[in-house]
N, C-alpha and C positions, 0 to 999 in steps of 0.2 A: 503494500500499500504506499502513496505517495501523499504525504499531508504537507499541506500548504497554509500559510497566511494571507489572507487577502482582504481588499478594501472594495467595499460598492460604492457607485458613484454619489451615492448620498453622504457618504466619509465614514459609515458606520464599516467594522473591521469583525472579521471572522475566521474560524479555521475551517478546514475542507480536506477532501480527499480527491486527487485528481484522478479521473479515469479518461485517458485518451484528452479529447479536446473537451469534455465536460466537467464541473467541479460540483461536486455533491457536499453541501453544507454540513459540520457535525452540529448537532444541538446541544449547545453547552447551557442553556439558560437554565438555573435552578438546579445545575448538576453541580456534585463536587469538583469536577474537572472546568477549569475556568480559561484554561488556555492551552497553547500546543505544549509547553514545557510540563503543564501538569499531565496531560497524556504521555508524554516522553518519561515522564518520571513515575508510571505506574509499572505493576509488577509485571503487566502483558500488554504493553502500546497497542498492540493489534486487536486484539478482544477489546479493547477499550474503545478505540477508536472504530471499530466495526458496530459495536453497540450503539454508538451515538450518531451514526450516519442518519440523515435525514432525506431519503432519495426522492421525496414528494417536491423539494424545494431545488433539485438539481437545475443549475444554467449550464449556459456555453461558456467557456473560459473567457473567451472575448469579451464577455459583460461585467468583468472584474479586474482590478489591477492586482496582481499577483505582488506581496510585500517578502523582504527578506525574511527565512524563516527563524528569527532569534527572538528572545525574551529579554530576558535579564543574563544570559549567559557571557561567559568570558570567551574571546576566540584567542587562542594560541595556535602556534606554527612549528613545524620540523624543518630543519634544513639541512640539506646535502644528503639526502637519503636517497638519491638516484646519481649513478656514475656520471650523468651529462651535468648535474648541477653541481657536482663536485668540480668538474672541468670549468665550467662557466664562473664559479667563484674565483677559481684559482686564477683565471684570464684578466680578472678585475683588476688585480694588482699583484705583484712580486713580494710584496710584505705581508699578503694574507695567504699567499698560496699555502705555505706550509700549514698554517691554521686549519683551513677547511681540507687539505689531504689528510689530516689526521684525524679529524673529525669523522670524515666519511668511513674510517676502519674501527674507530674508537668504540668501546661499549656502550659510552655515554651518549647519547645524541644531541646534537645543537636543537634546543627548544627555547622559544622565546614567544613572549606576549606580543599579540598582532593588533586586536582592537576590541574596544567597548561596543555594546551595541549601538550608540548614536554614530559611529565612524564606520558603519557597514551599510554598504548599497546591496538594495533586491533586485531583482528581474528589470530591465529597463532604466535603473536610475543610474546617474553618473558616477562614475569612478574618477579620481583625481591624481593628475602628476603635477608633482611640487614645481612651485616657480623657482626654486633654488638648485633646479636638478635638469641636464642636460641630455640625459642618458636614462630613460625610463620604459621598464617591460611589465607585462604584467606574467603572472606564476600560476598556469592552472594546474589545481589541485583537487584530489578527492579529501572531502572534510569528513572527519570521525564526527559524529553527535553522541556526545555523552550525557549521561543522567548525574545526578548528584553523588550517585553511587561508583561513578566513572565506569561504568557497565555502557558498551557499545550498541546503543539502541536504535541508530540510524547512519545515512550518509546523505552528502549534498556536494553540491559543486562548490569550489571555494577559488578565490582568485587573489593570491598575495601580491600585490603590487607592489613593486620595487624600484629603488632609485640606485640603479648600480654605480654610478659615479660616486656617488655619497659613501655607500658601503666599500666601494674600492678604495678610497681614499684613505681611509683607517677603519679595520673592523669594530672598534668602539663606536663609531658612528651610526652601528646598524638599526640601533632603535630610532633616530632620526629617517632612516633610508625606508624602513617599513611601517612606522607609525604616526598616522596624521589624519586627517579629516577626510573621508570616502577613500581609505586606503586598503577595503577589503571589501570582495564581493562574495554573498552567498545566496544560493537557489538554485534551481528555481521552488524547489521542493526538499523534502526530509522524506528518504525512501527509507523505511524501515528495513530494520537488519535481515528480515526474514525475506525481503524482496528482491535482495541485491543479488547478482551473479557473484559465483566464486572468485575470489582474489584475482586468479589468472586469468580470468575471462573479462575483466573490467579496462575496456579500454577509454583512452582520455585524449581528446583533440581539441586543438585550437586554431581558430581561425580570426584574423584581423582585417577588417574591412577598410579602406579607404576609399571613400566615395563610391565606386561602383567596381573598385580593382580589391583583389586580394594582396594586401601589403606583407602578409606572413601567413604561413599554416605550418603546423607540425602535429604529431600524434605520437603516443607511448601508450604503455600499458601499467599497471598495478603491479603487474608479474614482475617488473625492472627492478621494483624497491629494493633496497639492501636491509631493512627493517621490517619486521612485522607489525601488524597492528596493536597487539598485545604488549609487545616492546615499546613501542612509543608512551602507550597507554600507562603502561607500569612506571616507565620514568616520570612523566606527565604527574603521578599521583605522590612522587615521594616527597615526603614532610610538607603535602600541599593538599587543599582542599577545597571542594567547589560547590557550595551550597545550592547554587543556582544551574549547574550543569556547567558543559563547555563544548565549545567546537575546536576539533584538534584538526588543523591543514598537514597534511602528511608529507609536503614537499613537493616538487615538480621534477619533471623528467623533460620538459619541454621547454629550451631556453633560445629564444633569436640570437643570430649571430651579434659579434660586437659592432655592426656597422647599422644596426637597426634600434631605432627607438620610436616610442609612442607620441602621436602628434594629437592634439585637440580636435576634436571631430572624429576621430577612429572609432569604430566599434569592435570590441571585443568579444567573442563567440567559443565559451568553451562546451564541450558536450561531453558526457561521462556515461558510459553504458548504464543502464538501470535507473537513472537519475533524470538526464535530460539535458537541455541547454539551457545556459546562464549567459545572457546577452546585456551587457553595458556599453553605453555611450563614454569616451573619454572628455575630461573636462580639465582646465588648468585655470589656477587662479582664482 
């Protein structure tokens, strides 16, 4: 099942299930489940969501606006989990090269805080490139959706926007390269864990449109990850708690070459098998 947050033309918001091009609302009125997080927090989210479905109120998806499927969760990210990202980080700076080479093979992964909910963009909402950066790229990533007990309850599409020149100048500038307004994309839905393909069957594709042209495209598979989901979740939870749950971006295996940078007006499209496509326009300033 694919769960979404949505807004209706009058401004009201709800939670629903995507069924191809149809949205089936969940009836949350007067229930113990008041939000998408509440459903994800349940012992059996699929059973709860299925019980709350109100098929009599189903509408075409085109009649609502999909929102980022986040409530109050923190967004974290893992880096250098694919060989391609290791090489890309080493290309950014000779100073940083040995750091990223070592972390790729180290038992301890690179984990960093990425975004609070107000810094997250949903389907069709703009993602931002920094005004003080000249080299910006999207990072298409499979995002793990975790409840407060750090159980893997679902998956969504993530975009870990990155200012490569800032990070390449000094690895200590990583937070500035990664964390700013509209720095993260999530959506279009949360596919519950029971509805996802096996990891080695999850394809990830990126397309960047510039006008009517494709400025860049690439693809990879979650099977190319050097770390397991359980490993990343285990490290995230060491001496750390997440009472409102968390999203964990699992790293990217698609990195445009060093001559490419995003432009304002570009459209980023990330498609992940089992979830769908997250599309976001690019703005600056």
